[in-house]
TIMI-291752 format. One line per 3 residues: number of its first residue (from 1); their letters; for each residue x negated, y, z negated of N, C-alpha, C. Coordinates in steps of 0.2 Angstrom, whole numbers, plus 5000, padded with zeros to 4 digits. Layout:
BEGIN
NUM> a> X Y Z X Y Z X Y Z ~ ...;
END
This chain:
BEGIN
1> mgk> 4620 5464 4519 4621 5471 4519 4617 5472 4527 ~ 4617 5468 4532 4614 5469 4537 4616 5475 4541 ~ 4621 5475 4545 4624 5480 4548 4629 5486 4544;
4> avs> 4626 5492 4545 4629 5499 4543 4636 5500 4544 ~ 4639 5500 4538 4646 5501 4537 4648 5509 4534 ~ 4653 5512 4534 4654 5518 4532 4656 5518 4525;
7> kls> 4658 5513 4521 4659 5511 4516 4658 5503 4514 ~ 4655 5503 4507 4654 5498 4503 4660 5495 4501 ~ 4661 5486 4502 4666 5484 4501 4669 5483 4493;
10> kde> 4674 5481 4492 4675 5480 4486 4671 5475 4482 ~ 4670 5470 4485 4666 5465 4483 4657 5467 4483 ~ 4656 5470 4488 4650 5475 4486 4648 5478 4481;
13> lks> 4653 5482 4478 4652 5487 4474 4652 5484 4467 ~ 4658 5480 4467 4658 5475 4461 4651 5472 4461 ~ 4647 5468 4466 4641 5465 4465 4636 5470 4462;
16> lrq> 4634 5477 4466 4631 5481 4464 4630 5485 4458 ~ 4637 5485 4455 4639 5487 4449 4636 5483 4443 ~ 4635 5475 4445 4635 5471 4441 4626 5470 4440;
19> aty> 4624 5474 4447 4614 5471 4448 4613 5478 4446 ~ 4615 5482 4445 4611 5490 4443 4615 5493 4439 ~ 4611 5499 4437 4614 5505 4431 4618 5508 4433;
22> fdk> 4620 5508 4439 4624 5514 4443 4633 5513 4443 ~ 4637 5518 4442 4644 5516 4441 4647 5516 4448 ~ 4653 5516 4448 4655 5514 4458 4653 5522 4461;
25> rel> 4656 5528 4457 4656 5534 4461 4647 5534 4461 ~ 4642 5532 4458 4635 5534 4462 4634 5530 4466 ~ 4636 5523 4465 4633 5518 4471 4636 5522 4479;
28> qqw> 4643 5523 4477 4648 5526 4484 4643 5531 4486 ~ 4640 5537 4481 4637 5543 4483 4629 5541 4487 ~ 4626 5536 4483 4619 5533 4487 4620 5529 4492;
31> ykg> 4626 5526 4495 4627 5525 4500 4627 5528 4505 ~ 4631 5532 4503 4633 5538 4510 4625 5541 4512 ~ 4622 5543 4506 4616 5548 4508 4611 5543 4511;
34> flr> 4611 5536 4508 4608 5530 4511 4609 5531 4519 ~ 4615 5529 4520 4619 5530 4528 4614 5535 4532 ~ 4614 5541 4529 4613 5548 4532 4606 5547 4535;
37> dcp> 4603 5545 4531 4595 5545 4531 4593 5539 4534 ~ 4597 5532 4535 4596 5527 4538 4603 5525 4542 ~ 4603 5528 4546 4609 5526 4550 4611 5517 4553;
40> sgq> 4604 5515 4552 4605 5507 4554 4607 5504 4548 ~ 4607 5507 4542 4606 5504 4535 4602 5500 4535 ~ 4595 5502 4537 4589 5498 4536 4584 5504 4536;
43> lse> 4579 5504 4530 4575 5507 4530 4568 5504 4532 ~ 4564 5506 4538 4557 5505 4538 4552 5506 4536 ~ 4545 5504 4536 4540 5506 4530 4538 5513 4532;
46> eef> 4539 5514 4539 4535 5522 4542 4541 5526 4540 ~ 4547 5524 4539 4552 5528 4537 4551 5530 4530 ~ 4549 5525 4526 4550 5526 4519 4543 5529 4518;
49> vkv> 4537 5530 4521 4532 5534 4521 4533 5541 4523 ~ 4538 5544 4527 4540 5549 4529 4543 5553 4522 ~ 4547 5548 4519 4551 5551 4513 4548 5551 4509;
52> ykq> 4542 5547 4506 4538 5548 4502 4534 5554 4502 ~ 4531 5556 4508 4527 5562 4511 4531 5569 4507 ~ 4537 5569 4507 4539 5573 4506 4539 5577 4498;
55> ffp> 4537 5571 4493 4536 5571 4486 4528 5574 4485 ~ 4525 5570 4489 4516 5571 4488 4514 5574 4493 ~ 4516 5582 4494 4512 5587 4499 4506 5587 4499;
58> fgd> 4502 5588 4494 4496 5588 4493 4490 5580 4492 ~ 4494 5576 4495 4492 5570 4495 4493 5565 4501 ~ 4492 5560 4501 4495 5555 4506 4496 5549 4503;
61> ptd> 4501 5547 4503 4507 5541 4500 4507 5536 4505 ~ 4502 5536 4511 4504 5530 4515 4500 5522 4512 ~ 4497 5522 4510 4493 5516 4508 4498 5515 4502;
64> ych> 4500 5519 4496 4502 5518 4491 4511 5514 4494 ~ 4512 5518 4497 4519 5515 4500 4519 5508 4505 ~ 4514 5507 4506 4512 5499 4510 4514 5494 4504;
67> ylf> 4511 5496 4498 4512 5493 4493 4518 5492 4489 ~ 4521 5497 4489 4527 5500 4487 4533 5497 4490 ~ 4532 5498 4497 4536 5494 4502 4537 5487 4500;
70> rvf> 4533 5483 4499 4535 5476 4496 4538 5473 4493 ~ 4536 5478 4486 4542 5477 4481 4548 5477 4483 ~ 4551 5484 4485 4556 5487 4487 4559 5480 4492;
73> dmd> 4556 5477 4498 4558 5471 4502 4559 5465 4498 ~ 4562 5465 4495 4563 5459 4491 4565 5452 4496 ~ 4567 5453 4502 4568 5447 4506 4563 5447 4511;
76> nsk> 4558 5452 4511 4552 5451 4517 4554 5452 4525 ~ 4560 5456 4524 4562 5457 4530 4558 5460 4535 ~ 4555 5465 4532 4551 5471 4535 4556 5477 4535;
79> yid> 4562 5477 4530 4566 5483 4532 4568 5482 4523 ~ 4571 5488 4521 4573 5489 4516 4580 5490 4517 ~ 4584 5487 4515 4594 5487 4515 4595 5490 4507;
82> fke> 4600 5494 4510 4605 5497 4502 4603 5494 4497 ~ 4606 5487 4496 4605 5483 4492 4597 5484 4488 ~ 4593 5481 4492 4586 5483 4490 4585 5488 4487;
85> fii> 4586 5494 4490 4584 5501 4490 4588 5503 4482 ~ 4593 5502 4481 4598 5501 4474 4596 5500 4468 ~ 4594 5493 4471 4592 5490 4464 4586 5492 4462;
88> als> 4579 5494 4467 4574 5495 4464 4576 5503 4461 ~ 4578 5506 4464 4580 5513 4461 4583 5511 4454 ~ 4589 5508 4452 4591 5508 4446 4584 5504 4440;
91> its> 4581 5501 4443 4576 5498 4439 4571 5503 4436 ~ 4569 5506 4441 4563 5512 4440 4567 5518 4437 ~ 4573 5519 4439 4575 5525 4435 4580 5525 4429;
94> rgt> 4583 5519 4427 4586 5518 4423 4586 5511 4419 ~ 4582 5508 4421 4581 5500 4418 4576 5501 4413 ~ 4576 5494 4409 4573 5494 4402 4566 5495 4403;
97> eeq> 4562 5497 4397 4554 5497 4398 4552 5488 4401 ~ 4556 5484 4397 4553 5477 4400 4554 5476 4406 ~ 4561 5479 4411 4560 5479 4417 4557 5483 4422;
100> kln> 4554 5488 4420 4550 5493 4422 4544 5489 4422 ~ 4542 5487 4418 4535 5483 4417 4535 5476 4422 ~ 4539 5472 4422 4540 5467 4426 4539 5470 4434;
103> wtf> 4544 5474 4435 4543 5477 4442 4537 5481 4444 ~ 4534 5483 4440 4527 5487 4442 4523 5482 4442 ~ 4523 5476 4439 4517 5471 4438 4518 5468 4445;
106> kly> 4524 5466 4447 4526 5464 4456 4522 5469 4459 ~ 4523 5475 4458 4518 5478 4464 4513 5478 4464 ~ 4508 5478 4458 4501 5475 4457 4498 5468 4459;
109> dyk> 4504 5463 4458 4504 5457 4460 4506 5456 4467 ~ 4504 5459 4472 4506 5459 4478 4506 5452 4481 ~ 4499 5449 4479 4500 5443 4482 4502 5437 4479;
112> kag> 4506 5439 4474 4512 5435 4473 4508 5427 4469 ~ 4502 5429 4465 4499 5424 4463 4501 5424 4455 ~ 4503 5429 4452 4506 5427 4445 4500 5431 4440;
115> sis> 4496 5434 4443 4489 5437 4440 4485 5442 4444 ~ 4482 5447 4442 4479 5453 4445 4474 5453 4444 ~ 4469 5454 4449 4463 5453 4448 4462 5460 4448;
118> ynd> 4453 5462 4447 4452 5470 4448 4450 5469 4456 ~ 4450 5467 4461 4449 5468 4469 4456 5469 4470 ~ 4462 5467 4466 4470 5466 4469 4470 5474 4466;
121> llp> 4470 5475 4459 4472 5482 4458 4468 5488 4460 ~ 4462 5486 4460 4459 5493 4463 4460 5497 4472 ~ 4464 5493 4474 4466 5498 4481 4472 5501 4480;
124> iie> 4477 5496 4475 4482 5500 4472 4480 5507 4469 ~ 4476 5507 4464 4472 5512 4460 4472 5518 4465 ~ 4467 5516 4469 4465 5519 4476 4472 5524 4480;
127> aiy> 4474 5521 4482 4480 5524 4485 4486 5528 4482 ~ 4485 5527 4474 4488 5532 4470 4485 5538 4468 ~ 4476 5537 4469 4474 5544 4469 4475 5546 4475;
130> kmi> 4476 5542 4480 4475 5546 4487 4482 5551 4488 ~ 4487 5548 4485 4493 5551 4486 4495 5558 4480 ~ 4491 5555 4474 4492 5563 4471 4489 5568 4472;
133> gpm> 4483 5567 4477 4477 5570 4478 4475 5574 4473 ~ 4471 5579 4474 4468 5586 4469 4471 5589 4464 ~ 4479 5587 4463 4484 5591 4460 4483 5589 4452;
136> val> 4481 5584 4450 4483 5580 4443 4476 5580 4441 ~ 4475 5585 4435 4466 5584 4432 4467 5576 4427 ~ 4462 5575 4428 4462 5567 4425 4456 5567 4420;
139> pdd> 4457 5562 4415 4451 5561 4409 4445 5560 4413 ~ 4440 5560 4409 4433 5558 4411 4432 5551 4412 ~ 4436 5547 4409 4435 5540 4410 4440 5538 4416;
142> ekt> 4443 5542 4418 4447 5541 4425 4447 5543 4431 ~ 4440 5548 4431 4439 5551 4435 4440 5547 4443 ~ 4438 5542 4445 4438 5538 4450 4443 5533 4449;
145> pea> 4446 5529 4455 4450 5522 4453 4444 5518 4451 ~ 4439 5518 4453 4435 5511 4449 4434 5512 4443 ~ 4434 5517 4441 4433 5521 4433 4440 5517 4430;
148> rte> 4447 5519 4432 4453 5518 4430 4455 5511 4430 ~ 4452 5508 4436 4452 5500 4436 4449 5497 4430 ~ 4442 5499 4429 4440 5496 4424 4441 5497 4418;
151> kff> 4443 5503 4416 4447 5504 4408 4453 5499 4408 ~ 4456 5499 4413 4462 5493 4412 4457 5487 4410 ~ 4453 5484 4411 4449 5478 4410 4447 5478 4404;
154> tll> 4443 5484 4402 4439 5485 4396 4444 5485 4390 ~ 4451 5488 4392 4456 5489 4387 4458 5481 4384 ~ 4457 5478 4387 4459 5470 4386 4454 5466 4385;
157> gks> 4448 5468 4385 4443 5464 4384 4440 5460 4388 ~ 4443 5463 4395 4440 5458 4400 4435 5461 4404 ~ 4432 5455 4409 4427 5458 4414 4430 5459 4420;
160> ksd> 4426 5462 4425 4430 5463 4433 4431 5456 4434 ~ 4429 5451 4432 4429 5443 4437 4435 5440 4433 ~ 4436 5444 4428 4445 5441 4425 4450 5443 4430;
163> tin> 4456 5440 4427 4461 5442 4429 4468 5445 4423 ~ 4474 5448 4423 4477 5452 4421 4484 5447 4422 ~ 4487 5443 4418 4493 5441 4418 4500 5445 4418;
166> lse> 4504 5445 4417 4511 5449 4415 4510 5449 4406 ~ 4510 5444 4404 4509 5446 4396 4505 5450 4395 ~ 4498 5451 4399 4493 5455 4396 4494 5461 4399;
169> fkq> 4498 5461 4405 4498 5469 4407 4503 5473 4402 ~ 4507 5468 4400 4514 5471 4396 4510 5474 4388 ~ 4503 5471 4386 4500 5472 4381 4496 5479 4384;
172> lsr> 4493 5478 4389 4489 5485 4394 4493 5491 4392 ~ 4502 5491 4394 4506 5495 4392 4506 5498 4386 ~ 4503 5494 4382 4505 5498 4375 4497 5500 4371;
175> ldp> 4493 5499 4377 4485 5500 4374 4485 5507 4378 ~ 4486 5509 4383 4486 5514 4387 4494 5517 4388 ~ 4495 5523 4384 4502 5526 4386 4503 5530 4393;
178> sil> 4498 5531 4395 4500 5534 4404 4502 5529 4406 ~ 4501 5522 4405 4506 5516 4411 4514 5517 4409 ~ 4516 5519 4403 4522 5518 4400 4526 5526 4402;
181> nsl> 4519 5530 4402 4522 5538 4403 4524 5538 4411 ~ 4520 5535 4415 4521 5535 4422 4527 5531 4424 ~ 4529 5525 4419 4535 5523 4423 4541 5525 4420;
184> nsy> 4540 5529 4415 4548 5534 4412 4549 5539 4416 ~ 4543 5540 4422 4544 5547 4425 4549 5549 4430 ~ 4553 5543 4432 4560 5544 4436 4565 5545 4430;
187> egl> 4564 5543 4424 4570 5544 4420 4573 5551 4420 ~ 4580 5550 4421 4584 5558 4420 4585 5560 4427 ~ 4581 5558 4431 4581 5561 4438 4586 5558 4443;
190> v> 4588 5553 4441 4594 5549 4445 4601 5548 4440;
END
C-alpha cells in the first residue's frame, strides 16, 4: 500500500476485511479520511503527534506517541500506511480482550525482548501521565509514574529487578481493572 490511490482495490478490501473487524463500507470511509489527512498515503510520526494533540489539549502526547507509533508501524518503515493504521484501529476499538492485551504488551515491550522490565515500563507510564496532564484525578497509590509502575510489579509479587512476560501481563490486567478499562475506552467510538 505504498502509493496512495483514491480507492482500495477489491483485493485490498478483501484482505482488510479478513484482517479487521470493519466492513467494506467502513473500510472505504476510513480510507477516504486517511487520504484526506495523509495525501501521500503515509503518516509520519510528526503528523501522528499532531493528530494526538487534538485529543489531549491539556497534556503533551509527544512521548507517548513515540512508543505508540512503533506499534502501529509494523514494518518499521518510519511511516504508518493505511493497512497498519486500520489493523491497529480495529484491534484497539473492536478487538477481543486477548487481542487488546497482546497489542498493549507490544506497546510496553518496545525493545521486543518478550518481557517488560521496570525501566521499560516507567518511561511509557511517564509519557501517559504527561499526555493526560492534570485533568485526571489519580488514587494515592498512582499519584506518580513511579508509584504506578511499582504498583504493577507489586501486584504480581515482583521486585523492580524482575521482568513481566505476556502471561504475567495478562494476569496483571485481572489484578488491576484500570488496565482493562483503558483498553476498552475506544469501544463503541469507532
